[in-house]
LUMFI-732868 format. One record per residue (C-alpha): x, y, z. Coordinates in steps of 0.2 Angstrom, whole numbers, padded with zeros to 4 digits, always signed. Layout:
BEGIN
XYZ
...
END
This chain:
BEGIN
+0807+0560+0136
+0793+0549+0131
+0783+0555+0147
+0787+0573+0142
+0780+0571+0125
+0764+0562+0132
+0761+0577+0144
+0764+0589+0129
+0752+0579+0118
+0739+0579+0131
+0740+0597+0134
+0738+0601+0116
+0723+0590+0115
+0715+0598+0130
+0718+0616+0123
+0711+0610+0107
+0696+0603+0115
+0693+0619+0126
+0695+0630+0111
+0683+0619+0101
+0669+0621+0115
+0672+0639+0116
+0671+0641+0097
+0655+0631+0096
+0646+0641+0110
+0634+0654+0104
+0636+0671+0113
+0620+0683+0113
+0618+0700+0121
+0601+0707+0126
+0600+0726+0125
+0589+0734+0138
+0588+0752+0145
+0594+0762+0160
+0600+0751+0175
+0586+0758+0186
+0572+0754+0174
+0563+0738+0172
+0571+0733+0156
+0588+0730+0163
+0583+0718+0177
+0572+0709+0165
+0586+0706+0153
+0597+0701+0167
+0584+0688+0173
+0582+0681+0155
+0601+0679+0154
+0602+0670+0170
+0588+0658+0165
+0597+0653+0149
+0614+0653+0157
+0608+0640+0170
+0606+0628+0155
+0622+0632+0147
+0627+0614+0145
+0610+0610+0137
+0609+0625+0125
+0628+0630+0123
+0623+0648+0124
+0631+0662+0134
+0619+0676+0137
+0624+0694+0143
+0614+0710+0146
+0619+0727+0141
+0612+0744+0147
+0608+0755+0132
+0599+0771+0127
+0582+0762+0124
+0570+0756+0111
+0576+0764+0095
+0594+0760+0099
+0590+0742+0103
+0580+0739+0087
+0593+0747+0076
+0607+0737+0085
+0597+0721+0083
+0595+0724+0064
+0613+0728+0062
+0619+0713+0072
+0627+0722+0086
+0614+0714+0098
+0605+0698+0096
+0590+0703+0106
+0583+0720+0112
+0568+0726+0123
+0558+0739+0114
+0541+0748+0116
+0527+0741+0106
+0525+0757+0097
+0543+0757+0091
+0541+0739+0086
+0526+0744+0075
+0535+0760+0068
+0551+0750+0063
+0541+0736+0055
+0530+0748+0045
+0544+0760+0041
+0538+0775+0051
+0545+0788+0062
+0564+0786+0063
+0563+0772+0050
+0553+0783+0037
+0568+0785+0025
+0574+0768+0026
+0557+0760+0024
+0550+0744+0033
+0563+0734+0043
+0558+0717+0036
+0571+0707+0046
+0564+0713+0062
+0556+0699+0072
+0545+0699+0088
+0548+0686+0102
+0535+0690+0116
+0528+0705+0125
+0533+0708+0143
+0523+0721+0153
+0512+0737+0151
+0521+0754+0152
+0511+0770+0155
+0516+0787+0149
+0519+0795+0165
+0520+0814+0167
+0528+0821+0184
+0527+0839+0188
+0532+0849+0203
+0519+0858+0213
+0527+0875+0212
+0527+0874+0193
+0508+0875+0193
+0506+0861+0180
+0490+0851+0182
+0487+0847+0164
+0497+0843+0148
+0492+0860+0141
+0501+0869+0156
+0518+0862+0149
+0519+0877+0137
+0533+0888+0142
+0539+0875+0155
+0556+0866+0157
+0551+0848+0152
+0561+0832+0149
+0554+0823+0134
+0566+0809+0134
+0584+0806+0127
+0587+0802+0108
+0586+0783+0105
+0573+0781+0119
+0555+0775+0116
+0548+0789+0127
+0554+0803+0116
+0541+0799+0103
+0528+0796+0116
+0531+0813+0123
+0529+0821+0106
+0513+0812+0103
+0505+0818+0119
+0510+0836+0116
+0503+0835+0099
+0487+0827+0105
+0485+0842+0117
+0490+0854+0103
+0505+0860+0112
+0519+0864+0099
+0536+0857+0104
+0544+0874+0101
+0533+0881+0115
+0540+0869+0128
+0558+0872+0135
+0562+0854+0130
+0576+0844+0138
+0582+0827+0132
+0591+0819+0146
+0590+0801+0151
+0575+0796+0162
+0587+0791+0177
+0593+0809+0177
+0576+0818+0177
+0570+0815+0196
+0586+0823+0203
+0585+0838+0191
+0567+0841+0196
+0571+0840+0214
+0585+0852+0211
+0573+0864+0203
+0581+0863+0186
+0565+0854+0178
+0547+0858+0180
+0541+0841+0174
+0547+0826+0165
+0539+0812+0154
+0543+0794+0158
+0536+0779+0149
+0538+0765+0161
+0530+0750+0171
+0524+0754+0189
+0529+0754+0202
+0546+0762+0197
+0561+0767+0207
+0564+0783+0197
+0546+0789+0200
+0547+0785+0218
+0563+0795+0219
+0554+0810+0211
+0539+0809+0223
+0549+0807+0239
+0560+0823+0238
+0559+0840+0246
+0549+0847+0231
+0531+0840+0231
+0526+0833+0214
+0510+0827+0206
+0507+0814+0193
+0498+0823+0179
+0483+0814+0169
+0486+0810+0151
+0468+0810+0145
+0454+0820+0136
+0447+0822+0118
+0464+0824+0110
+0470+0808+0118
+0454+0799+0113
+0458+0804+0095
+0476+0797+0097
+0470+0781+0104
+0458+0779+0089
+0472+0783+0076
+0486+0771+0083
+0485+0752+0085
+0499+0752+0099
+0492+0764+0112
+0479+0759+0125
+0472+0767+0141
+0482+0764+0157
+0480+0767+0175
+0494+0773+0187
+0490+0767+0205
+0490+0780+0218
+0496+0767+0231
+0512+0765+0222
+0517+0783+0225
+0510+0788+0242
+0521+0803+0243
+0514+0811+0228
+0500+0824+0229
+0488+0813+0220
+0473+0806+0230
+0467+0794+0217
+0474+0783+0203
+0479+0793+0187
+0472+0790+0170
+0485+0789+0156
+0489+0779+0140
+0503+0767+0137
+0512+0754+0127
+0519+0737+0130
+0537+0732+0132
+0542+0719+0120
+0557+0707+0116
+0563+0709+0098
+0576+0700+0088
+0582+0698+0069
+0577+0685+0057
+0596+0682+0056
+0597+0675+0073
+0597+0656+0074
+0580+0647+0077
+0588+0637+0091
+0594+0652+0101
+0577+0661+0100
+0568+0644+0105
+0579+0643+0120
+0576+0661+0126
+0557+0658+0123
+0556+0641+0132
+0566+0647+0147
+0555+0662+0150
+0538+0653+0148
+0544+0637+0156
+0549+0647+0171
+0534+0659+0170
+0530+0660+0189
+0548+0664+0193
+0548+0677+0179
+0533+0686+0186
+0542+0688+0203
+0555+0700+0195
+0544+0715+0197
+0528+0721+0204
+0523+0727+0186
+0522+0708+0181
+0511+0703+0195
+0495+0701+0185
+0504+0695+0169
+0498+0680+0160
+0506+0670+0146
+0492+0676+0134
+0496+0694+0139
+0514+0690+0133
+0507+0687+0115
+0498+0703+0113
+0505+0720+0108
+0516+0713+0094
+0517+0719+0076
+0533+0712+0068
+0532+0694+0062
+0536+0681+0076
+0553+0673+0074
+0552+0655+0068
+0561+0649+0084
+0548+0657+0095
+0534+0650+0084
+0542+0633+0087
+0540+0634+0105
+0522+0641+0105
+0517+0627+0093
+0524+0614+0105
+0516+0622+0120
+0499+0623+0111
+0498+0642+0111
+0496+0646+0093
+0478+0649+0096
+0482+0664+0106
+0492+0672+0093
+0487+0685+0079
+0488+0674+0063
+0496+0689+0054
+0511+0687+0065
+0514+0669+0059
END
């Protein structure tokens, strides 16, 4: 009887201990984008880095495929996500209360953690469509990006810069992962995709039966757009990345940066752990994707507009990196 009671007592203690550990563990989710894009594997890699130190940080990180930048920012602010990958222009607009956030005003609880990689606004068009400039999109079937994605606004900005009214385009709003097959099936003439290069979706689009070209996004209207916005910069899409495209040289475009964002409500220790693992394992992180090959730690502190989270600042201060950060972010 006494032995049975001891076993029962031990079992209760073990259960209580396991439950206590589980309750004390912090669970975080990183919102990314489509599973074939760069955001998803990036989020997955960050999760793995943190989970390898689960005993040290007592954090369990997971990754979620989402609709993209706008969704991620809103989910972070509502507490549905702890972290999200978002384009730098969307980070700026949310922090300033612009675009989708114009009615609710500046999202003052939005915090930046670091930048990741440059993303070029990429316009792919079939040869048979005859599209060689953005101006040629009038009257054509064009995917401009799904609601909740960052590229939707990018597409609208480029069309406006070329003075192509949106109602003059036969606009589709499907996810980027669906666009290459629709183009190859002859159901689209062109599609926009804001992405780091090389990219699997673009390779798919350029390797099918229908020949395609990457259309330049440049000219006087784009120069005005660059001068008017703090988040756009010139970008070059390497011809070598897509040898099956009709292009014979690199394509000039403009782009933004992918950034990791969070909320002021997320605990400092959690943000510190995420930041530390990425920067302490920087060379491993760079091997994730060819788009990261020329990345430097200083690059990862550029293109930010929301204030830095205190947990990230804690790491940057310890690493002696505050000198590389815009003082307005501190």
